C-alpha positions as CSV (number, residue, x, y, z in Angstrom):
1,M,115.0,90.4,86.3
2,N,115.9,90.0,90.0
3,Y,113.7,91.6,92.6
4,F,112.9,91.5,96.3
5,E,109.5,91.4,97.8
6,L,108.5,93.8,100.6
7,H,106.7,92.0,103.4
8,T,106.6,94.4,106.2
9,V,106.6,98.2,106.8
10,E,109.9,97.6,108.6
11,D,111.4,96.0,105.4
12,W,110.3,99.1,103.4
13,R,111.6,101.6,105.9
14,S,114.9,99.7,106.2
15,V,115.5,99.7,102.4
16,L,114.5,103.3,102.1
17,N,117.0,104.2,104.9
18,E,119.8,102.3,103.2
19,T,119.1,104.1,100.0
20,T,119.2,107.4,101.8
21,K,122.5,106.5,103.6
22,N,124.2,105.1,100.6
23,K,123.1,107.8,98.2
24,G,121.8,105.1,95.9
25,F,118.8,104.1,93.7
26,M,115.9,101.9,94.4
27,V,112.8,101.0,92.4
28,V,109.5,100.0,93.9
29,F,106.7,98.4,91.8
30,K,103.3,98.4,93.5
31,H,101.2,95.6,92.0
32,S,97.6,94.5,92.5
33,T,97.1,90.8,91.8
34,R,93.4,91.5,91.1
35,C,94.0,94.0,88.3
36,F,94.5,93.1,84.7
37,T,96.3,96.4,83.9
38,S,98.7,95.7,86.8
39,M,99.3,92.2,85.6
40,M,100.1,93.5,82.1
41,A,102.4,96.2,83.4
42,W,104.3,93.6,85.6
43,R,104.7,91.2,82.7
44,T,106.0,93.9,80.4
45,L,108.4,95.3,83.0
46,K,109.9,91.8,83.6
47,K,110.4,91.3,79.9
48,E,111.9,94.8,79.1
49,W,113.8,95.5,82.3
50,S,117.5,96.3,81.6
51,L,118.9,97.8,84.8
52,D,121.3,95.8,87.0
53,S,119.5,94.8,90.2
54,N,122.8,94.9,92.1
55,E,123.1,98.7,91.4
56,Y,119.4,99.5,91.2
57,P,117.6,97.2,93.6
58,F,114.0,96.5,92.5
59,Y,111.3,95.9,95.1
60,F,107.9,94.3,94.5
61,L,104.9,95.1,96.6
62,D,101.8,93.0,96.5
63,L,99.2,95.6,97.3
64,I,96.4,93.1,98.2
65,R,98.5,91.5,101.0
66,H,100.4,94.6,102.1
67,R,98.2,97.7,102.0
68,D,99.9,99.0,105.1
69,I,103.2,99.2,103.3
70,S,101.6,101.0,100.4
71,R,100.1,103.6,102.8
72,D,103.5,104.1,104.4
73,I,105.2,104.5,101.0
74,S,102.7,107.2,100.1
75,E,103.2,109.0,103.4
76,K,107.0,108.9,103.1
77,S,107.2,109.7,99.4
78,G,104.4,112.3,99.2
79,I,103.2,110.5,96.1
80,R,99.5,109.5,96.0
81,H,98.9,105.7,95.7
82,E,97.9,104.2,92.4
83,S,98.0,100.7,91.0
84,P,100.0,99.6,89.2
85,Q,102.6,102.2,90.2
86,I,106.3,102.4,89.9
87,L,108.5,104.7,92.0
88,V,112.2,105.4,91.4
89,F,114.1,106.7,94.5
90,K,117.5,108.3,94.6
91,D,119.0,109.3,98.0
92,G,115.7,108.5,99.6
93,R,113.6,110.8,97.4
94,V,111.3,110.0,94.5
95,I,112.8,111.1,91.3
96,H,110.2,109.5,89.0
97,N,106.8,107.9,89.4
98,E,104.4,106.6,86.9
99,S,101.2,104.5,86.9
100,H,99.1,102.3,84.7
101,S,100.0,102.3,81.0
102,G,102.6,105.0,81.6
103,I,105.0,102.5,83.2
104,D,107.9,102.1,80.8
105,A,111.2,100.2,81.5
106,Q,113.1,102.2,78.9
107,E,112.0,105.5,80.3
108,I,113.0,104.4,83.8
109,A,116.5,103.5,82.6
110,Q,116.7,107.0,81.0
111,V,115.7,108.7,84.2
112,V,118.3,106.7,86.1
113,Q,121.0,107.6,83.6
114,K,120.1,111.3,83.7
115,H,120.4,111.3,87.5
116,L,123.8,109.5,87.4
117,V,125.4,112.5,85.8
118,A,123.4,115.1,87.9
């Protein structure tokens, strides 16, 4: 699994803007390095991820170091912050979000496939 880390609010806003402009997909995983549930979700995602990161860029956010980015994601998406949390964007809008044990790589792939034909 290839992924990019978000380090600044500007990074986040830039990738969101690109997704909006290019009518593409983007996945953001919000991870707490202090949370066992988050660690397990991250480990499972990495093992089961099947989407091509060139077509569906995957962004990783360390919540402990970058709370400001998490707040901005919540503001821009309208989705309440949770940890761990995964958000799937298409055309700049959230089409799927899940948290904790509900995070499932196969379900995310199905959501993406469904929105490819829509």
